[in-house]
N, C-alpha and C positions, 0 to 999 in steps of 0.2 A: 441683562438677560441671563437666567440660570441655564446650566447645562441641559436640563430636561426640557426647557422651552425652546432652545435653539435647534435649528435643523442642520443635520450633518450629512455629508456625502462620503461614503467609503468605496474605494476601488479595490476589487478582489481579482486575483489572478490564479487560475488553476488550469493545468494542462493535461491532467490525467483523471480518469473516472474516480479514483480514490480521493483525490484533492477536490474534485467537484462535490463529492459527498461530504467531505470535511467542511468545506465552505458553506454548503447548504445548511448543514447542522448549525454552524455558527450564526448564519443569517437568521435562522428560525429562533435561536436563543436570544439574539439581540432584538428581534421584533417583539419578544415578550417583555422586554424592558420598557421603561417609561420614556426612553429616548426616541426622538424623531430622527430616524436614519434612512437615507436613500442609498441603495446599493447599485453599483454599476461595475462592470468588469468584463473579463473574458473567462470562459469556463464551459460548463455543460448544462444539460437540461435539468438536473437536480437544482442547480443554482437558480436557473430561470424559474422553476416551479416554486422555489422558496421566496422569490421576489426580487431577483437581481436582473437588471437590464443588461443584456449581453451585447458588447461591441462585436464579438465574434465567438462562434462555438469552437473551442479548442480541446476540451476534454474528450479523450478517446482517440485523439490524433497524435498523441505523443509518441516519439520514436525511441527504441532502444539505442544504446550508445553506438553500435556498429551499423545502425540503419538510419542515422540522423541526417546524413548528407543529402538525401533526396528531399528533405523537408526544409533545408536551410533557406532557400529563397522565400518560401512562404512565411517562415518565421521572421526573417529580416523585414519583410513588408509589414508584418503585424507589430513588430517591436517599434518600427518607425511610427506607425499609427498610434500606438500607446504613448510613445514619447510626446507626440503632438497633442494628444488628448490631455495628458497630465500637465503639460506646459500651459495649455489654454483653458483649463477647466478649474473650477473651485472644488478641490478634493481635500478633505480633512485628514484622511488616513489611507494608506495603502497596505493591503494584506496580501502577501504572496504565499502560496501554499505548495510545498514540495517542488519538484522539477527545477533544481537550482540552475541548470544550464540555461534555461529560458528565463527564470525569475530573477536571476542576478541582473539581467538587462532591464527588467521592469523596475527593480529596486534602485538601480543606478539612475534611471529616468526620474524616479520619485525624488531621489536625493537632489538632482539638478533643479527640480521644480520646487524644492524646499518643503517636501511633504514627508512626514514621519512614516516609517515602514516597519510593519510587523512581519516576521518570518514565522509562519505556522507550519511546523514540521522542519526539523533541522536538517540541513544538507549533511550527508554522512562523511564529513571531512575526516573523522576519526578512522574511517576505513580506507580512504584513498583521497587523493587530491588535497592533502593537507595544506598545500601552498595557497589555497583559495581562502584561507582564514582571513587574510588581509582584506579581501573583498567584503566578507561578512562583517568585519569590524568597521568598514567604511560605510556600508549601505544599510546595515541592520540597526534599528533603534530598540527593538525588543524581539527576542527569540523565544518561541514556544516549542519546547522539544517534547517528543512523545515516547522517548526511551529513558529510563531512570538514570543511567550512567552518563547520559549526555549533559546533564545539568552541570556536574563537576567539570567535565572535560571542556565545555565551552566557557564556563565561568573562569577557569584558569587562563583562558585566552583573552580575557577582558571583555567578554560579551555579556550584556544584560540578558539573562536567560532564566526561564522558569520551566520546570517539568509540569506538564498539564495533564498527563495521562494519555491514553491512546483513544482517539475518537472512534476508531473502528469497533471498540469494545463498549462504547457508551450504552448501547442498547441492551447489553447483557447484565448491567448492574454490577455492584461491587462483590457480590457473593457468587463465586464460580464453582463452589464445592459440589454443587448438584451435577456439574458436567463431568465429573470423574466417572469413567466407565468401569464396570465391575468385571466384565468378560466371564461371568460365572457360568453362563450357558452358551458361551461362544463356541462355535465349530467352524474351522477354516473352510470346510466344504460348503458352508452357507453364508460366507462373509458378504457383507455389503460394503463396497468400495466406491469412494468418490474420486472423480477425475476433475481437477481444476487447472486447465491449461493457461489461465491468465486472462487479462482484460485487453492487452495490447495485441494488435494484429501481428506484430513480429513474434510475440510469444506463441500465439496460436500457430503461426506458420512453422515454427521450429519444434514445438512440443506436442501438438495435438496428435499427429500421426504416431510418434514414438509412444505416447501414453496409450493409444489404442493397441499398439503391438504388445506392450507390456501386459495390458488387460487380457488380451487373447492368450498370451503365454500362460498367465495365471489360471485362466479358465481351462486350459488343457489339463492342469493338475487338479484343480478344484472346480468340477463341472457345475456345481450349484451356486457359484459366486455371481452376484449381480452388481451392476454398475449404475451410478448416477453421475451425470456431467453437469457442472455449473457454468453458465454463461452470464456475462455481466449485463447483457441486454438482449433484446430480440434480434438486433442486427448481428451480434456475435453468435447468437444461437444458430442463425441461418448459415453463417460461415462454417460453424462446427458440423452442422448436419450435412452441408454440401460436401465436406471433406471426410465424412464418416466412411470408413473402409468396409468392404464386403466381409461379412462374417462377424462383425462387431455389433453388439446391441447394447443400448443404454437408455435410461430415462434422462430427460433434460429438465433442469431447474434454472430459473433466471434470478440473478442477484440474490442468492440465498446461501452464501458461504457458511455463516454461523449455524443456521438451521440444518443445513445438510450435514455439516461436520458433526453436529450433535447426534444426528440420527444414524450415521454410518459407523462401521467398525475401523475403517482405515482410509487414508487419503493419499493420493498422488497429486502434488501441488506444485505449481510454478513458483519459483523464488519471488518473494515480494511481501507486501503487507498482508496478503491473504494467509500467509503461514502463521501469523499471530492470531488471526481469527480462528484458524483450525486448532492452534495450540490452546486457546482459551476454551474451546469446545471440548478439550480433553481427548482429542483424536490423534492417535499415533499417525505418523506420516513419513513419506519419502519426498524430498524436495529436489526439484529439477530446474536446471537452467542451461540453455545452449548458447554458444557463441562460436565465432570463427576460431578454429583450432590454431590457425597461423597467427591471428591477431592476439589471441590469448597468450600464446607462448612468447610472442615478440613484445607485447605491451602489457596486457591485462595482469598477468601473474606478478609483474614487477611493481605495478601500481597499488595492488591490494595489500594492506598492512595487517589485516586481522588474521588470527589463527584459523577461524572458521568464516564461511562466507554467508551462510543463511542467518537471518535475524534470530531465529529460535536458538541456534547453537551459539551465536555471539552472546545472547543474553544469558544462556546457561553456562557459558565459558567451558563447554565440553561438547562432545558429539552426542547430544541427546537423541537426535534423529538422523538417519542417513541423509546425506546431501550429495547429490551428483551435480556438482557445480565447478566447472562447466561439464555438461554432458555432450559428448561428441558424436558417437556413432552407435555402438552396440547397445541394445536394450537388454541383452541377456543378463548382465550383472545386476541390473536394477530389479528385473523380475525375480531373480534368485534371492536377493535380499528380502523382497516383500514376501515371497513364499516362506522363507525361514522365519520371518516375524509372525506371519499368520499361524505358523505351527507352534509358536511359543506364547501361550496364553498368559503366563505369569509375567513375561516381559511387556506385553501389551498393557497389562494391568498397571505395572510400575510406571511405564512411560506416560500413560494417561494421567496419572496423579502428579507426576513431575511437571508435565506441561501446564496443568491447571495452576499448580503452585507457582510456576515461573511467571505466569501472566496475570495473576491476581493483583500485583502492585500496579499494573498498567490500567486495570479496570477500576481501581479504588477511587480515582478522581473522575469526575465527569468532564471530559476535555472541552466539550462545547461550552459548558458553563464557566470553566476556568478561563478560557480564552475570552469569553464575553466580558468577564470582569476586568481583564487586562485591557481590552479594547476601550471599555468605557473610561477607565482611568486615563488612557492616552488621549481621549477626546476632550476630557475636562480641562 
């Protein structure tokens, strides 16, 4: 029986909204092939809509590192369920996407069941937790990385790795030059600013109120400024609206990071994958992340090995955009930095161009199509 005539079963694991979207895109790409593939796994509604049978909905429930303990019992039960499923089911390939703390357990279960495993999105071991490379070497049969420099880094560690591009940028196409902003008629008093407090509940809890305070501080100086807030879905939009503070006004958009970033002049964004979408849209930004001050000084600052913390500045290898990571208390310095940037039209112009040029290599490949070809080769 040829590969195209045989029926295959692929198990996918995604624990965050971005991973849910990545896996949904991959499922869609694989369904367009001539291969007969059945998809089953854990993830979110985008995966389900693409045609994946879900054992459990996980995307959107992932926890930040300092908030993970409350979820540990639930995830232990889920991991046991996945182990049992992989052991007792006919699965041809396992694909785990992002969330290494969770997905290393899934990959380990696949290994014990004798199933090959693809890691879609590399764990950021180059930034911290480098000692986990041994786990990756043991449980990963193929690594699909989405940042260009990762290919060399993991290859040197003996991992079979390919740079596939960034799936978040697939919809934008390879030519991002049209996204460069001119700022020729820009006036700070009429600026349009986007607020992107993240997709996780923990991010919203820690960043949404500070972002609103920053916005209100800017509006004190520039009365004509208007704001648009991006929510990942209707559930998160409701949370944002419920926590909107008196005196703050904005328009809400759902799951429209790239479109909103292209239409606004500036963005205040939570650290994470959305920063690359904002960069590809040529939108200058300030990046925020909040953690426990005590835990950061006791643990976090010693674990992180990179000179910069945001993906944008790591890729640029310089402080291309301001990053307040971690942000602890006062919003005054952040508002002041933004006000100064809005007053410097030439700098906004330069940063917009550098951001587009930085992200063009990430959009050059269609990640979904690249991973599809890798998956098909592994099935054959």
